[in-house]
C-alpha positions as CSV (number, residue, x, y, z in Angstrom):
1,M,8.1,14.9,28.8
2,A,7.2,18.6,29.8
3,E,8.4,19.8,32.6
4,S,5.5,20.6,34.6
5,S,5.3,16.4,34.1
6,A,8.7,15.7,35.8
7,V,8.5,14.0,39.3
8,P,10.1,16.4,42.0
9,M,13.1,14.5,43.9
10,I,15.5,16.1,46.7
11,V,19.1,14.8,46.2
12,L,21.3,16.0,49.0
13,T,24.8,15.9,48.1
14,R,27.7,19.1,48.5
15,H,28.6,18.5,44.8
16,Q,26.8,19.5,41.6
17,D,28.4,16.7,39.6
18,N,26.4,14.0,41.5
19,V,22.7,16.1,40.9
20,E,23.3,16.1,37.3
21,A,24.7,12.6,36.9
22,I,21.5,11.5,39.1
23,N,19.5,13.6,36.5
24,S,21.2,12.4,33.3
25,T,21.2,8.7,34.3
26,L,17.4,9.0,34.8
27,R,16.4,10.8,31.6
28,N,18.2,8.8,29.6
29,A,16.2,5.7,30.8
30,G,12.9,7.6,30.2
31,V,12.2,8.6,34.0
32,A,11.4,12.1,33.9
33,V,12.3,14.1,37.1
34,R,13.1,17.4,38.8
35,C,16.1,17.3,41.0
36,N,15.7,19.9,43.7
37,W,19.7,20.0,45.1
38,I,20.1,20.5,48.7
39,K,23.5,21.2,49.7
40,E,23.9,20.9,53.7
41,L,22.0,18.8,55.8
42,T,21.0,21.8,58.0
43,D,18.5,22.8,55.2
44,L,17.0,19.6,54.4
45,G,13.9,19.9,57.0
46,E,13.0,23.2,55.5
47,A,12.9,21.5,52.0
48,L,11.0,18.4,52.9
49,Q,8.5,20.7,54.5
50,Q,8.4,23.1,51.1
51,I,9.1,20.4,48.3
52,N,6.2,17.8,47.6
53,A,9.1,15.3,46.6
54,H,8.6,11.7,45.4
55,M,12.1,10.3,47.0
56,L,15.2,12.0,48.7
57,V,18.5,10.7,47.4
58,A,21.1,11.7,50.0
59,F,24.9,10.8,49.1
60,V,26.6,9.9,52.3
61,G,30.1,8.7,53.0
62,P,31.7,5.4,54.5
63,D,30.4,6.8,58.3
64,P,27.5,4.6,59.3
65,A,26.4,7.9,61.4
66,D,25.7,9.6,58.3
67,M,22.9,7.6,57.5
68,I,21.7,8.2,61.1
69,K,21.7,12.0,61.0
70,V,19.9,12.0,57.5
71,M,16.8,9.7,58.9
72,T,16.9,11.7,62.2
73,V,16.0,14.7,59.9
74,V,13.5,13.0,57.5
75,K,11.4,11.5,60.5
76,Q,11.8,14.9,62.5
77,Y,9.9,16.5,59.8
78,G,7.2,13.5,59.4
79,A,8.4,13.4,55.9
80,D,6.6,10.3,54.2
81,V,8.8,10.0,51.5
82,P,11.2,7.2,49.7
83,V,15.0,7.2,50.9
84,L,18.2,5.8,49.0
85,F,21.2,6.5,50.1
86,A,24.2,7.0,47.2
87,R,27.7,5.8,48.3
88,D,31.0,4.8,46.3
89,Q,31.0,1.2,48.0
90,V,27.7,-0.7,48.1
91,D,27.5,-4.4,49.7
92,E,24.8,-6.6,51.2
93,E,26.1,-5.0,55.0
94,I,25.9,-1.8,53.5
95,M,22.0,-2.2,52.3
96,A,20.9,-3.7,55.3
97,N,21.9,-1.0,57.6
98,A,20.3,1.2,55.8
99,M,17.3,-0.2,55.4
100,A,17.2,-0.8,59.2
101,Q,17.8,2.9,59.7
102,G,14.7,3.4,57.2
103,A,15.8,3.5,54.0
104,R,14.5,1.9,50.7
105,D,17.9,0.9,49.2
106,V,21.3,2.0,48.8
107,I,22.5,2.8,45.1
108,S,26.2,3.9,43.6
109,L,26.5,5.9,40.4
110,M,29.1,3.4,39.5
111,N,26.2,1.0,38.8
112,P,23.5,3.0,36.5
113,N,21.8,0.1,35.7
114,R,20.6,-0.9,39.1
115,L,19.9,3.1,40.1
116,R,17.6,3.1,37.0
117,A,15.9,-0.1,38.2
118,V,15.8,1.0,42.1
119,V,14.4,4.6,41.0
120,A,11.8,3.4,38.8
121,R,10.6,1.0,41.6
122,E,10.5,3.2,44.1
123,L,8.3,5.7,41.9
124,E,5.9,3.1,41.0
125,A,5.5,2.0,44.4
126,S,5.7,6.1,45.6
127,R,2.7,6.8,42.8
128,Q,1.0,3.5,43.8
129,A,0.7,4.6,47.5
130,R,-0.4,8.5,46.5
131,A,-3.2,7.0,44.5
132,L,-4.3,5.1,47.6
133,N,-4.3,7.9,49.8
134,S,-6.6,10.1,47.2
135,T,-9.0,6.8,46.8
136,I,-9.1,6.9,50.8
137,S,-9.7,10.4,51.1
138,S,-12.1,10.5,48.4
139,A,-14.0,7.6,50.5
140,H,-13.7,9.3,53.5
141,E,-15.1,12.7,51.6
142,Y,-18.0,10.4,49.9
143,R,-18.8,8.7,53.5
144,E,-18.8,12.4,55.6
145,Q,-21.4,13.2,52.4
146,L,-23.5,10.6,53.0
147,K,-23.3,11.1,56.8
148,S,-24.7,14.3,56.7
149,F,-27.5,13.8,53.8
150,M,-28.2,10.6,56.4
151,A,-28.9,13.3,58.7
152,G,-30.6,15.8,56.9
153,S,-34.0,15.4,58.6
154,A,-32.5,16.4,62.0
155,D,-29.6,19.1,60.5
156,A,-30.4,22.7,59.6
157,I,-29.4,23.3,56.9
158,A,-28.8,26.8,54.6
159,H,-26.8,27.3,51.8
160,V,-25.1,30.6,51.1
161,Q,-24.0,32.6,48.2
162,E,-22.5,36.5,48.3
163,G,-24.2,36.8,51.7
164,I,-27.8,35.5,50.5
165,I,-29.6,32.7,51.4
166,V,-29.9,30.5,48.3
167,D,-31.8,27.3,49.8
168,A,-32.5,26.0,52.9
169,N,-33.7,22.6,54.4
170,P,-36.8,21.7,55.9
171,A,-35.1,21.8,59.4
172,W,-34.0,25.3,58.9
173,L,-37.1,26.6,57.8
174,D,-38.7,24.7,60.8
175,L,-35.8,26.5,63.3
176,Y,-36.7,29.9,62.0
177,G,-40.4,29.4,61.8
178,Y,-41.1,29.4,58.0
179,S,-43.6,27.4,56.1
180,D,-41.8,27.4,52.9
181,A,-38.5,27.7,51.5
182,E,-39.6,30.8,49.3
183,A,-40.2,32.8,52.5
184,L,-36.9,32.8,52.9
185,T,-34.3,32.0,50.0
186,G,-33.5,35.1,48.2
187,T,-33.2,37.0,51.9
188,P,-29.9,38.4,53.2
189,L,-28.0,35.8,55.7
190,M,-27.4,38.9,58.1
191,D,-31.3,39.3,58.5
192,A,-31.6,35.9,60.4
193,F,-28.6,36.7,63.2
194,D,-27.9,39.7,65.8
195,P,-26.7,42.3,64.6
196,E,-23.8,41.7,66.7
197,A,-23.1,38.9,65.4
198,H,-22.8,40.1,61.9
199,A,-18.9,40.9,62.5
200,A,-18.1,37.1,63.2
201,L,-20.1,36.4,60.4
202,K,-19.0,38.3,57.5
203,G,-15.3,37.1,58.2
204,A,-16.1,33.5,58.9
205,L,-18.0,33.4,55.5
206,V,-15.0,35.0,53.9
207,A,-12.7,32.8,55.0
208,C,-14.9,29.8,54.3
209,L,-14.9,30.6,50.8
210,Q,-11.2,31.2,50.4
211,G,-10.6,27.6,52.2
212,K,-9.2,28.8,55.3
213,W,-11.8,27.7,57.4
214,S,-11.6,24.4,58.9
215,N,-13.1,22.6,62.0
216,H,-14.3,25.8,63.9
217,T,-17.8,26.1,65.4
218,L,-19.1,29.5,65.3
219,K,-21.9,31.2,67.9
220,A,-24.2,33.3,67.1
221,N,-28.2,34.5,68.3
222,A,-30.5,33.5,65.7
223,L,-33.7,36.0,65.4
224,L,-36.7,33.9,64.9
225,N,-39.5,34.4,62.7
226,D,-41.4,35.2,65.9
227,G,-39.3,37.7,67.3
228,S,-37.3,35.5,69.7
229,S,-33.8,34.6,69.8
230,V,-31.8,32.0,70.3
231,L,-27.9,31.1,71.0
232,L,-27.0,28.2,68.5
233,E,-23.6,26.8,67.2
234,M,-23.1,26.6,63.1
235,E,-20.6,24.6,61.2
236,L,-19.5,26.1,58.0
237,S,-17.9,24.2,55.0
238,R,-17.3,25.7,51.2
239,V,-19.0,23.8,48.7
240,E,-20.9,24.2,45.0
241,F,-24.4,25.1,44.9
242,D,-25.8,25.1,41.2
243,G,-22.3,24.8,40.2
244,E,-21.1,28.4,41.7
245,P,-19.1,28.6,45.1
246,A,-21.0,28.8,48.3
247,V,-21.0,28.3,52.4
248,R,-23.1,25.7,53.7
249,L,-24.3,26.7,57.3
250,C,-25.4,23.5,59.4
251,F,-26.7,23.7,62.8
252,A,-26.2,20.0,63.5
253,A,-28.4,18.1,65.8
254,R,-26.4,15.9,68.3
255,K,-24.8,13.0,67.2
256,R,-25.1,9.8,68.8
257,S,-20.8,9.6,69.3
258,E,-21.2,13.0,70.8
259,P,-20.8,13.6,74.7
260,G,-24.0,13.8,76.5
261,S,-26.1,11.9,73.6
262,D,-26.3,8.8,75.4
263,L,-29.4,8.5,77.6
264,N,-27.5,8.3,80.9
265,E,-25.2,11.2,80.5
266,Q,-28.3,13.1,79.4
267,L,-30.4,12.4,82.5
268,T,-27.1,13.2,84.4
269,E,-26.9,16.5,82.5
270,A,-30.5,17.0,83.1
271,L,-30.0,16.6,86.9
272,E,-26.8,18.8,87.4
273,R,-28.0,22.1,85.7
274,D,-30.4,24.3,86.4
275,A,-33.2,24.5,84.1
276,S,-33.4,28.2,83.3
277,T,-30.1,29.4,82.8
278,G,-28.1,26.2,82.1
279,A,-25.9,26.5,84.5
280,L,-24.6,24.0,86.9
281,Q,-26.5,24.0,90.0
282,R,-24.5,25.1,93.5
283,R,-23.7,21.2,94.8
284,F,-22.7,20.1,91.2
285,F,-20.8,23.3,90.2
286,I,-18.4,22.6,93.8
287,E,-17.7,19.1,92.6
288,H,-16.8,20.2,89.4
289,L,-14.6,23.1,91.0
290,K,-12.8,20.7,93.0
291,R,-11.6,18.5,89.9
292,A,-10.6,21.8,88.1
293,L,-8.8,23.2,90.7
294,A,-6.7,19.7,91.6
295,Q,-5.6,19.8,88.0
296,P,-2.5,22.6,87.8
297,I,-2.8,25.4,85.3
298,K,-0.8,25.5,82.5
299,A,0.0,29.2,81.8
300,G,-1.9,32.5,82.9
301,V,-4.1,32.7,85.6
302,R,-7.6,31.5,87.0
303,E,-10.0,33.6,88.9
304,L,-13.5,32.9,90.0
305,V,-16.5,35.5,89.2
306,A,-19.2,36.0,90.9
307,V,-22.2,38.4,88.8
308,Q,-25.8,39.3,90.5
309,P,-28.0,41.8,89.1
310,D,-27.9,44.9,91.1
311,K,-31.0,45.6,93.7
312,L,-32.2,41.7,92.9
313,E,-34.9,42.3,95.7
314,A,-36.4,45.1,94.4
315,I,-36.6,43.5,90.7
316,A,-38.4,40.6,92.0
317,E,-40.9,42.5,93.8
318,D,-41.7,44.7,90.6
319,I,-41.7,41.8,88.4
320,G,-43.1,39.2,90.4
321,P,-42.1,35.5,90.9
322,L,-43.6,34.5,87.5
323,A,-41.5,36.5,85.6
324,F,-38.3,36.1,87.7
325,E,-36.9,32.9,86.7
326,D,-37.2,34.1,82.8
327,F,-35.5,37.5,83.8
328,I,-32.8,35.3,85.0
329,A,-32.5,33.4,82.3
330,Q,-32.4,36.5,80.0
331,F,-29.4,37.6,82.2
332,A,-27.9,34.4,82.1
333,G,-27.5,34.6,78.5
334,L,-26.2,37.6,78.3
335,I,-23.0,36.0,80.1
336,G,-23.4,32.8,78.0
337,E,-22.8,34.8,74.8
338,T,-19.8,36.1,76.1
339,R,-18.0,33.6,78.3
340,Q,-15.9,30.8,76.7
341,P,-17.3,27.4,76.0
342,T,-14.5,26.1,78.6
343,D,-15.4,28.5,81.3
344,L,-17.5,26.3,84.4
345,F,-20.9,28.0,85.1
346,G,-22.8,28.3,88.1
347,R,-26.2,29.0,89.8
348,F,-25.9,30.1,93.1
349,G,-29.2,31.0,94.9
350,D,-31.9,32.9,92.8
351,G,-29.5,35.7,90.9
352,T,-26.0,35.0,91.9
353,L,-24.3,33.3,88.8
354,V,-20.6,31.8,89.3
355,L,-17.8,31.4,86.8
356,L,-14.1,29.6,86.9
357,M,-12.5,31.8,84.1
358,E,-8.9,30.9,82.8
359,R,-7.1,33.6,80.8
360,G,-3.7,35.1,79.5
361,T,-3.9,37.8,82.5
362,A,-6.1,39.3,85.1
363,R,-6.5,42.2,82.7
364,D,-8.5,39.9,80.7
365,I,-11.0,39.0,83.2
366,E,-11.4,42.2,84.6
367,V,-12.2,43.7,81.0
368,W,-14.5,40.9,80.1
369,A,-15.9,41.8,83.7
370,T,-16.5,45.7,82.5
371,N,-17.7,44.8,79.1
372,L,-20.1,42.2,80.4
373,I,-21.3,45.1,82.9
374,R,-21.8,47.8,80.3
375,K,-24.0,45.0,78.1
376,V,-26.3,44.5,80.9
377,G,-26.8,48.2,81.1
378,T,-28.2,48.6,77.8
379,Q,-30.3,45.6,77.6
380,V,-34.0,45.7,78.0
381,F,-35.5,42.7,79.3
382,R,-38.7,41.7,78.0
383,L,-40.9,40.2,80.7
384,G,-44.4,39.6,79.3
385,E,-46.1,43.1,79.5
386,K,-43.3,44.5,81.4
387,Q,-40.1,45.7,80.0
388,I,-37.3,46.3,82.7
389,S,-33.6,47.4,82.6
390,C,-31.3,46.7,85.5
391,A,-27.5,46.9,86.4
392,C,-25.1,44.3,87.8
393,S,-22.1,43.9,89.7
394,V,-19.2,41.7,89.6
395,G,-16.7,40.1,92.2
396,V,-13.5,38.3,91.5
397,G,-11.4,36.2,93.9
398,L,-8.2,35.4,92.6
399,V,-7.2,31.3,93.0
400,D,-3.2,31.1,94.2
401,P,-1.7,28.7,91.6
402,R,0.5,27.2,94.0
403,S,-2.0,25.9,96.8
404,P,-5.9,26.8,95.1
405,D,-8.0,26.9,97.9
406,P,-11.9,26.8,96.2
407,G,-13.2,27.4,99.3
408,S,-11.8,30.9,100.1
409,A,-11.5,32.0,96.3
410,L,-15.6,31.2,96.2
411,L,-15.8,33.4,99.6
412,D,-13.8,36.4,98.0
413,A,-15.8,36.3,94.7
414,L,-19.2,36.3,96.7
415,S,-17.9,39.1,99.2
416,A,-16.6,41.3,96.8
417,R,-19.6,41.3,94.3
418,R,-21.8,42.2,97.5
419,A,-18.9,45.1,98.0
420,A,-19.3,46.3,94.7
421,E,-22.9,46.5,94.9
422,N,-22.9,48.2,98.6
423,S,-20.6,51.0,96.6
424,G,-23.2,51.7,94.3
425,G,-23.3,48.9,92.0
426,G,-22.7,48.6,88.3
427,R,-18.6,47.7,89.0
428,V,-16.0,45.2,89.6
429,N,-14.4,44.7,92.6
430,I,-11.5,42.5,92.8
431,V,-10.4,40.8,96.2
432,D,-6.7,40.1,96.3
433,H,-4.8,38.8,99.5
434,R,-1.4,39.2,98.3
435,D,-0.7,42.4,98.7
436,E,1.7,42.1,101.9
437,D,5.2,43.9,101.5
438,T,6.6,41.7,105.0
439,K,5.5,38.6,103.1
440,R,7.2,39.7,99.6
441,E,10.0,40.4,101.2
442,A,10.4,37.0,102.8
443,A,9.4,35.4,99.9
444,D,11.9,37.4,97.5
445,E,14.7,36.1,99.6
446,V,13.6,32.9,99.1
447,W,13.2,33.3,95.2
448,V,16.2,35.0,94.5
449,K,18.4,32.0,95.8
450,R,16.3,30.0,93.9
451,I,16.1,32.3,90.1
452,R,20.1,32.5,90.9
453,A,20.2,28.7,91.8
454,A,18.7,27.6,88.5
455,L,20.7,30.5,86.3
456,M,23.7,28.5,87.4
457,E,22.1,24.8,86.8
458,N,20.1,25.6,83.6
459,R,17.0,24.8,84.9
460,F,15.1,27.1,83.0
461,R,13.1,25.7,79.8
462,L,12.2,27.6,76.8
463,M,8.4,27.5,75.5
464,Q,7.4,28.1,71.9
465,Q,3.8,29.3,70.7
466,P,3.2,29.3,67.3
467,V,1.9,32.5,65.3
468,A,-0.8,31.5,63.0
469,S,-1.3,33.3,59.6
470,L,-4.8,34.6,59.0
471,L,-3.9,34.7,55.3
472,G,-3.7,30.7,55.0
473,E,0.4,30.2,54.6
474,D,2.3,28.6,57.5
475,K,5.0,31.5,58.2
476,G,7.0,29.6,60.6
477,M,6.5,32.2,63.2
478,F,6.6,31.2,67.1
479,D,6.3,33.5,70.4
480,V,8.8,32.5,73.2
481,L,7.7,31.8,77.0
482,V,9.9,31.0,79.6
483,R,9.2,28.3,82.7
484,M,11.8,27.8,85.6
485,V,11.8,24.0,87.0
486,D,12.5,23.8,90.4
487,E,14.8,21.8,92.5
488,Q,12.0,18.8,92.4
489,G,12.2,18.9,88.6
490,Q,8.5,21.0,88.7
491,E,7.6,23.4,86.2
492,L,7.1,26.9,87.7
493,L,5.2,29.6,85.8
494,P,6.4,33.4,85.4
495,A,3.5,34.1,87.1
496,E,5.3,32.6,90.2
497,F,9.1,33.9,90.0
498,M,9.2,37.0,87.7
499,S,7.8,39.6,89.9
500,A,10.8,39.0,92.4
501,A,13.1,38.6,89.7
502,E,12.0,42.3,88.4
503,R,12.1,43.7,92.2
504,N,15.7,42.3,92.6
505,D,17.4,42.9,89.2
506,L,17.5,39.4,88.1
507,M,15.3,40.4,84.9
508,K,18.5,41.1,82.5
509,N,20.0,37.8,83.4
510,I,17.1,35.9,82.6
511,D,16.2,37.6,79.0
512,R,20.1,37.2,78.6
513,W,19.7,33.1,78.9
514,V,16.2,33.3,77.2
515,I,17.8,35.1,74.3
516,G,20.9,32.5,74.0
517,A,18.8,29.7,74.1
518,S,16.7,31.1,71.3
519,M,19.2,31.7,69.1
520,T,20.4,28.0,69.4
521,F,16.6,27.1,69.1
522,I,17.1,29.1,65.3
523,A,20.4,27.9,64.3
524,S,19.1,24.3,64.8
525,R,16.0,24.7,63.2
526,P,13.8,26.0,60.2
527,V,12.4,28.9,62.3
528,K,11.3,32.1,60.0
529,Q,10.5,34.1,62.7
530,L,11.2,34.2,66.7
531,F,9.7,36.5,68.9
532,V,11.7,37.2,72.4
533,R,10.4,39.7,75.0
534,L,12.2,41.9,76.7
535,S,11.9,43.4,80.4
536,K,12.4,47.1,81.2
537,D,15.8,46.5,82.7
538,S,17.0,44.9,79.5
539,V,15.4,48.1,77.4
540,R,17.2,50.3,79.9
541,D,20.6,48.1,79.8
542,K,23.5,50.6,77.2
543,S,25.1,47.3,77.2
544,L,22.9,44.8,75.5
545,L,23.6,45.9,71.9
546,T,27.4,45.2,72.4
547,W,26.4,41.7,73.6
548,L,23.9,40.6,71.1
549,A,26.5,41.3,68.6
550,N,28.9,38.8,70.5
551,Q,26.6,36.4,70.1
552,L,25.3,36.7,66.7
553,K,28.6,36.4,65.7
554,A,29.1,33.3,67.7
555,S,25.7,31.8,66.5
556,R,25.8,32.8,63.0
557,I,22.1,32.8,62.9
558,E,20.3,35.5,60.5
559,P,19.4,38.3,62.9
560,S,16.2,39.1,60.7
561,R,14.6,35.5,62.1
562,L,15.0,37.1,65.6
563,A,12.2,39.6,66.6
564,F,12.3,41.5,69.9
565,Q,9.2,42.3,71.5
566,I,8.5,45.2,74.3
567,S,5.1,46.0,76.0
568,E,3.3,49.5,75.0
569,Q,3.6,50.2,78.7
570,I,7.9,49.9,79.2
571,A,7.6,51.8,75.5
572,S,5.6,54.8,76.3
573,E,7.2,55.0,80.2
574,Y,10.7,55.0,78.6
575,L,10.6,56.5,74.8
576,A,14.0,57.5,74.6
577,D,16.0,54.0,75.8
578,T,13.1,52.1,73.8
579,T,14.1,54.3,70.6
580,E,17.5,53.9,71.0
581,L,17.4,50.1,71.5
582,A,15.0,49.8,68.4
583,N,17.0,51.7,66.3
584,G,20.0,49.4,67.2
585,L,18.6,46.5,66.7
586,R,16.9,46.9,63.2
587,K,20.5,48.3,62.4
588,A,22.0,45.1,63.1
589,G,19.3,43.2,61.4
590,F,16.8,42.1,64.3
591,R,12.9,43.1,63.7
592,F,11.1,45.2,66.5
593,A,7.8,44.3,67.9
594,L,5.5,46.1,70.3
595,E,3.0,44.1,72.3
596,H,0.0,44.8,74.4
597,F,-0.7,47.4,71.6
598,G,-3.4,49.6,71.6
599,T,-4.4,49.9,75.6
600,G,-2.3,52.9,76.5
601,R,-2.8,57.1,76.5
602,D,-1.3,57.4,72.7
603,P,-0.5,54.1,70.6
604,Q,-0.5,56.3,67.4
605,R,2.2,58.5,68.5
606,L,4.4,55.3,69.4
607,I,4.3,53.8,66.1
608,A,5.0,57.1,64.5
609,H,8.1,57.2,66.4
610,L,9.4,53.9,66.9
611,P,10.7,51.9,63.8
612,I,8.5,48.8,64.4
613,D,7.9,45.6,62.3
614,Y,5.1,44.4,64.0
615,V,2.4,45.2,66.9
616,K,0.7,42.3,69.0
617,V,-3.0,44.0,69.4
618,D,-3.4,43.7,73.0
619,G,-5.4,40.5,74.4
620,T,-7.8,42.4,76.8
621,L,-9.3,43.6,73.5
622,M,-10.0,40.3,72.6
623,Q,-12.5,39.9,75.4
624,G,-16.2,40.0,74.0
625,L,-14.7,41.0,70.7
626,A,-17.0,38.9,68.5
627,V,-20.2,41.0,70.1
628,D,-19.0,44.4,70.8
629,Q,-18.9,46.7,68.0
630,A,-17.1,49.5,70.1
631,L,-13.9,47.3,70.5
632,Q,-14.6,46.1,66.6
633,A,-14.1,49.3,65.4
634,R,-11.1,50.5,68.1
635,V,-9.1,47.2,66.9
636,R,-9.9,48.3,63.0
637,E,-8.5,51.4,64.1
638,L,-5.3,50.4,65.2
639,V,-4.8,48.3,62.4
640,D,-5.6,51.2,60.0
641,Q,-2.7,53.0,61.7
642,A,-0.6,50.2,61.4
643,K,-1.2,49.3,58.2
644,E,-0.5,52.6,56.9
645,R,3.1,52.2,58.2
646,N,3.4,48.9,56.9
647,I,3.6,47.1,60.0
648,A,2.5,43.8,60.3
649,T,-0.4,43.0,63.4
650,I,-0.9,40.4,65.3
651,A,-3.5,39.7,67.7
652,E,-2.8,38.0,71.2
653,R,-4.8,35.7,73.2
654,V,-7.0,34.5,70.7
655,E,-9.2,31.9,72.5
656,D,-12.4,31.1,70.1
657,A,-13.9,30.8,66.3
658,N,-15.7,33.8,67.0
659,T,-13.1,36.2,68.0
660,M,-10.8,34.9,65.0
661,A,-13.6,35.1,62.5
662,V,-13.9,38.6,63.4
663,L,-10.3,39.4,63.1
664,W,-10.0,38.2,59.7
665,Q,-12.8,40.4,58.9
666,L,-11.1,43.4,60.5
667,G,-7.6,43.1,58.7
668,I,-5.6,41.6,61.8
669,E,-2.9,39.5,59.8
670,F,-1.7,37.1,62.6
671,I,-3.1,35.4,65.8
672,Q,-1.6,33.6,69.0
673,G,-3.0,32.1,71.8
674,Y,-4.4,28.9,72.9
675,F,-7.3,28.9,70.3
676,V,-4.5,28.4,68.2
677,N,-2.1,26.0,69.9
678,E,-0.8,25.8,73.6
679,P,2.9,26.4,74.5
680,E,5.0,23.7,73.6
681,Q,8.6,23.0,75.3
682,V,11.4,23.9,73.0
683,V,13.5,20.9,71.8
684,M,17.3,22.2,71.1
685,G,19.2,20.4,68.4
């Protein structure tokens, strides 16, 4: 029997003789197997992930704990693989204990006939289970296709090959205003969409054709035949059309199972939302705001943002009352193009629009606001026979994560917006009441005690956030975040205690705790790359490299699995210290990364000067990236500079599918952020 048709198995044993005995016994019986030898239990988890094994044979000693350890690893890595234990002695009690742990049976090399019979039985059962799963999957796929076909009269569907529309159903033609398919087929897909969406569309089409686009919804402004545009959300899927690969685009009609499809839900939605802007009316926005702020934020910052066109009264007098609502609707549409779907969006008064935004940093929201101001400033609003332009101002009110007060934060945002307009307009104004030095000193005194107590009592926790590959393969990469647990067991975000730690020389202590915990995590898990950030104090700490060398000896991990990252700002301000540290880390076998890359004065000089393995493109450059060609050019320039030096690129704080699609097109290799996954607590072995 050909090797390619042999059944893959994993054999866990420290003795190669056992592997050869299993292999020869089964092959002599006509059962072709391919035995993958795993010598240590610590390597089993990675093997289960990488090998599509039909069976695991684990050689264990007389200690019952050995079987428990093996089954714990199997269950932990979610491997649906039959497990056989091999022992020198086998009896009824041993078999009962093994099967109670989840094993299928217990075998012995001393009885080859039973060994062959048990393996043949389990392989046949495994084959039937896989065939059943395949049948169920095919049936599910057919059912989904049938549902799509049944909804075809409502869904707008088009097929695209090499960027050209090759087919469109009646609903698509009706959406775009065409009477027959001949007028649309054969035309470039990009002609049907606003130029700002082209980068995201191109990236999504490429990803979809390569099978790397799954369950993501893309937003784009469709350019209709009558010259108008409408913001739509589309689904992409890889299909075959006339025997050739194609991408199916679908603007799905509302399904019965979706929220809001029930008549009562539709009536509630219509009641709560403003007809012109789609934003929540003031009373309902406040209700939703109170409910949102009652839930603690998991990470980052939460801020209220107020936006209004400058000189609104003069605009209303100029265009008249009939055109005013159309103007506000178009203005709100610009906000809708750039905000996240999860942002709470409300209308206050004639032209004031308010958002509750959650982002990774306050800087992200400030950049979003700046981009919106620029976008509004270049927009021409067409109102019947009139065409006008305007500026806008944005006010930001910070929400205190410890005691969120919707009233004061809302007042801050509205008053900040008025102050911004009164100062000349076309700008962002941020109200922050947390500037008081005396309060800070008093708070620091408390925080220093709490931080030191948490370090002494081991009340810090690691959180892991996956770094996803846009190349399609799971690289096993994670970013490490830290949380502090207070005396009552409540988790505290870094924003609450890090500033106090930085001001009171405690960052080195926290950094070393994080590094030690990260090494322990790497030693017990198949993590291929773990990113650990270093503070300014650790970068300047001349004893760090010696301490790391001792930790490395104690943990016995492969140093290349650990990547130390510092911010571009720290690297710029302490270039000599950073260079010395980076060279020392690389010499010891560690990896080195720059985070928040691309926002400083001269990022190209930094990557030319430092030995770098990764750069993390700053999350502020992701805000509005999908529709901002200038930002796209900036990110592409950073990516090209990194690739010239064989530096891998990671995009920070990616929060939507459109941004991911553009990043694909720009050549970014990895992404991280809430769109990939929320941080999860690290479970130590």
